[in-house]
N, C-alpha and C positions, 0 to 999 in steps of 0.2 A: 576674577575672569569675567564676571557679567557686567563690569564697566568698560572691557576691553574696546568696544566702538568710541569710547570717550577718550580712553588715555592715549590709544594711538596717534590720532590727528594731532591731539594737544602735543606731546612730546616731540611729533615731526615737525610741527610749526615752530617750537622752542629751539630746536637743533638747528633748524635753517635760520632762524633768526641769530642765534649764537655765531654761526658761521658767516653771514653778512658782517655783523658787528665785528669781527674779528678780522675780516678782510680790509674793511673800512678804516679801522683805528689801528691795526698793525698792519701796513701795506708789504712790509719786509717779510711777513710769515711765508711768502711763496719761495723766499730764499733760503729758509732755514734748512740745515742739513741733517737728516733723519740719523746718521750716523757718520763716523769718522771713515774715511776711506781705508785707512788701514784695518778697522774692525768691522767692516760689513760683511760678516760671516752669518751662516745660519745658526751658529752655535750662539753668537751674541744677540741674535734676534730672538731665540728661544728663551734666552736667559732673561732679556728684558720684557718680554709679554708673560713670563712666567707669574710673575705679581699679580698682574691685572687678571689673568686666568683664574688666579686663587682668590682673588678678591670678587669676581663674578659668581664663582663656586660658592664663596662662603655668602654671598647676598642671597642666593637662591636658596641655600640651606635654610638661611634664617627666616625666609618667607615661610616655607613650610613648618619650620619649628615653631613660628608665630602662630598659626592657626592651629595647629596640633595644641598648642598651649590654652589658646581661647576655647577650642574644643573641651579639654580637660576641664577647665575652669568652669564650664556651663555643665558639665557631668557633675561635677563636686557640688556646684550649687544645687543641683537637682538631688543628690543624694543627701544634703544637709537640709531639705526641705524649702529652698529658696527658688524652686521653680516658678516659672510663669503661668498663670490659668490660662485655659484656653477657652475661647468665647466663639461658638459658630451655631448656624443653624442645624437643629438637631432632627427635626420633622416639621411636617405639616397635618395640623388637627384640623382635617376637613379643609378651610380655605384661610386659616390662622397660621402663620409660622410660629413654631415653639422654638424659643431660643434657648441655650444650652451653656452654662459655666461648667468647666472642669477645675477644680481647685488643686493644682499640684504644688501649693505654697502651702506651709504649715501654719501661717497665719490666715486667721478669719478675713475674709473680704466683705466689707459692707458696701452695699450699693445705695448711691445718693442721688443719683440724677439719670435721666433718658433724654437724649436728643435725637431728632432725626433731620438729616439733609439730604436734599434731591434739588440739582442745578436745573432739571427738565420741567417738574411737576410741582406743584404746592402740596406737600404732605401734610395733612391735618395732625395735631398733637394727640398723642393718646392720652386718656385721662384716667385709666387704670392699669395697674400692674399686679399681674395675678401669678400666684405661686403655690404649691402645696408644700405642707410641711414635712409630709411622709408620701413622696410621690411614687414610690416604690411598693406601697401598701394601698391594696384595694379599699376606698372608701376613705383615704386620707384626706384631712382638713384641708380645704382650700382656702386661702386667703386673697383678699384683694385691698389695696392701698391706692389711694387717689395720687394723681399726679398733677401739679399746678401747671399753670401757664408757662414758666419758664423751665418745666421738665424735672422740678425738684421732686422727690417722693415724701409723700407724707410720713410713711412709715420706713425705716431702714432695716430691708432684710439683709439677712448674712449668707455668705457660702462658708460653710465651716472648713477649717484648714485640715490639712492632710496630716494628722498627729499620729495614727497608726499607720507606719509605713509598711507593715504585713498586708493590709487590707485595702481597698481601692479609694482613690480621694472622693471628697464630695462632690455629688453631682447636682447640680441646681439647674431645673429646667422653669422657664417663665415664659408667659404671653404678655401682650399689650393689648389693650381694648379702646377702641376710639370713639365708641358713641353708646348711650346707656340702652338704647332699644337695638332695632335691626342693624346690622353694620352692613351697608352695600354701598360699595364705592365702584360698581361696574361703569357708571358714567364717567369716572376719573380716570379709571385704568383701561378701559375698551379700546383706546386706538394705540395702547402703549406697546411696545415689545420688550423682550428679555433685555435688551442693552440699556433699559431706562433703569439705571441704579440709584436706590437710596442708601445711605450710609447710615448706620445705627452707633451712636457712640453712647457708651455707658461709663459715667464718672463713678470709680470707686475708690476706696481707702482700706488699706491693711490696718486691722486692728492691732498695732503693734507699738502705740505711744508716740508714733513720729509725727502722725497726722499728715503725711505724705499722699497727695492725691496720685491716682493712677487712672489713665484712660483705655478703654477698649474700644476699638473699631471694626465694624463689620459690615460688609457691602453685599447687598441683597437685592435681586430685582423687583422692582414696584409690584410687578403684577403678582408677584409670589408672596409679598409682604402684607398689602392691605386685603381685609376680607371682602369678599362680595358673595352674595348668595348665587349668582349666576355662574359663578366659576366652577372648574370641574374640581373633584376631590383629587388631592395629590397623594400618591401612595408611596413615593421614595423617601427614605431616611438618610441622614447622614451620620455616621458614628465617629467620635474624636478619638 
């Protein structure tokens, strides 16, 4: 239904083209008799159209059954531990975005690479990836690993799989650091609006032996993503 604006004009154009081609190559089509004179009754018309009506009803029913099966497959995959991890902005620690993974999959997700893209402004590459081993325990160990110029992490952190189905899935929060000293990008983002978007791309891989890469993409306003000492303190959070 979301593609209705695309399908309706395309199907209309195809119908019109088919009609024009039919008239062009079969000029006698206008002389075809829809029914014999002795059998042009309401009963005969209803009998002739019953099959088409049944076909249309079956097609509509198949459409809804297909989507119900797709939803059932998604729910079954989730119950078996094959759900997709969620990647989103969790909160703002002063002026720095806190990014969060919630792993609804039973497999551990290894994070290998971070890339940032923006069509409107040159975003600097982060140089460090910071996360806590036990973020929900006061005084938990904070880890930093370097990020090279191509975005590859020097250490591969992992988001634990959701093995205990009676408990909550693993939650993994991390931050990106852009400079060794004071990070202040006020000159870069001073004239930007919330419509200027940066796309954060995280390349990961399930530790299941297949070595199949998986990409997670997140769109964030640049003014909320790059830290600066003159910016306001963000107070809102987003739960997943």
